[in-house]
N, C-alpha and C positions, 0 to 999 in steps of 0.2 A: 728469887731464889728457887732453885729446883732441888727437891729432896726425894731420894728413893730410900725406902725402908724395907729391909728383909725381902727383897724381890726373889721370886722363883719363876723359872720358865720351864715348862714341860711341853714337848712336841711329840705327839703320839704317846708312846709309853716311855719315852726317854727324857730324863731330867737333864736339861742343858746347863742350868746353873741354879744355885739356891743361896740365900743369905747375902745377896748383893745390896749394899747400903752405901750411900754417899750423899754429900750436900755440896751444891755448887752455888756460889755467890755470883753476882754480876761481874762479867769480865773473865770468869774462870772457865776452863775447858776440861772436858773429860776425854782422855785418850784411851780407846779400846784396842786391845790387841789379843789375838788368840787364833787358834787353828780354825780351818773351815768347819762349820757345823757346831761351833762352840756357843753360839747364841748372841754374837755381836749385833747382827741386824735385828734379831728378835728384841734385844734390849732397847735399841734405838726406836723400834716401832712401839714398844711399850711406853717409852718416855714421851712419845708424841701422841699417845692415846689411840694409836692405830691397831694395837693388839693388847688383849688383857694379860695381866700377870696371873700365874697360877695361884700365887699368894703374895702378900706384901702390899705396899702402898706407894704411890707417887703423888707428891704434893708440889704445887706451884704457888709461890707466895703464901704458904701455909694452908692452902686449900687443896683437897683431893681433886686431881685433874678430871676424874670421871664425873664430878659435879659441876665443872666449869664450862664444858661444852665449847661453843663458838668463842667465848671470851678467851679461852686458852689457845684454841687453834689459830686465832687471828694473830697471836704473838709468836708463832713458830714458823720455821721454814724447814721442810724435810725434803731431802733429795736422796732417793733410794738408789737401787742398782740401775734402774732404768732412768734415762736422761730427762724424760718428761719434756721433750721438744718435738715439734712437728717437722718431719723430714722435708716437706714441701716448702716450708718457710725458711727464710734466711735467719742467721743468728740475731740480727737486728730486729726482724719481725717477731721472732720468738720472744725476745726480751721485752719488747713493747707490749705484745699481747699478754704475756704473763703478768706484767704490771697492771694492765687493764683488768684482767680477771681478778687480781688481788685488790682491786680498787685503790691502787696506789698511783701517784703522779710520777711519771717518768717521761722527760722529753727526749727527743732524739739525740741531742748532744750528750746528755748524761748516759744514755744507753751506749753510745759509741765510746764514751770514756770507759765504761765498764768493760766493754769488749777489748779496748786497747790494753787495759790492765791485765787481761788474760791472754794477750797476744793474738787476738782474733780480729783486730781492726781491718786488716787487709782482706778478711773473708766475710766481713759484715753483710755483704750483698750477694753472697753465694748460697744457694739452697743447701740446707743442712745435709741432704742426701749425698752431696758431693764431698763432705768433710770426712776426715779420718775419725776413728773412734775417739782419739784423744781430743781432737778439735770439737767434736760433738759434746764431750764431757765438759770441756771448758765453756762452750756455749751455754750449757745448763748451769754451770757454776757461776756464770755472770750474774744470775739472779741474786746471789749472795752479796755481790758488791754493792748493789743499790738498796736491797730490802733492809729496812731497819726493824728487824725482829729481835725480840728478847731471847729466843731460843732458836738455834740452828743445828740441824743434824744432817749428816751425810755419811 
């Protein structure tokens, strides 16, 4: 369970939002919508422990995330604005190396299946620098197909 209580976000001297509270149980999803600069990415970064809230608290399984450290981070997958892929590697190589870095088991067949689900099987062996921006994004999103994380944000 992920719970946010009375979150406030301030960037510079501008308050982006205040009083944000919600509770998500397993299998539930939070859909964020708003204008550019309204704090959507800032909220996601807070929820992942990558940025502090000006006020309020975020709890994971009833514990404040700032006290959980690696225990919490090992259960989440965050994909920000940047794709977090290496341009010189292929989508397949990126997916396999990402799994290795996360100390997860992923064989080539499972990686190819993930790429197939995102429509990239035919580009699995092409260096990412030759892919379109949409294909690069799908190569990055392929991580979400196989990673079994309790919290995912993008």
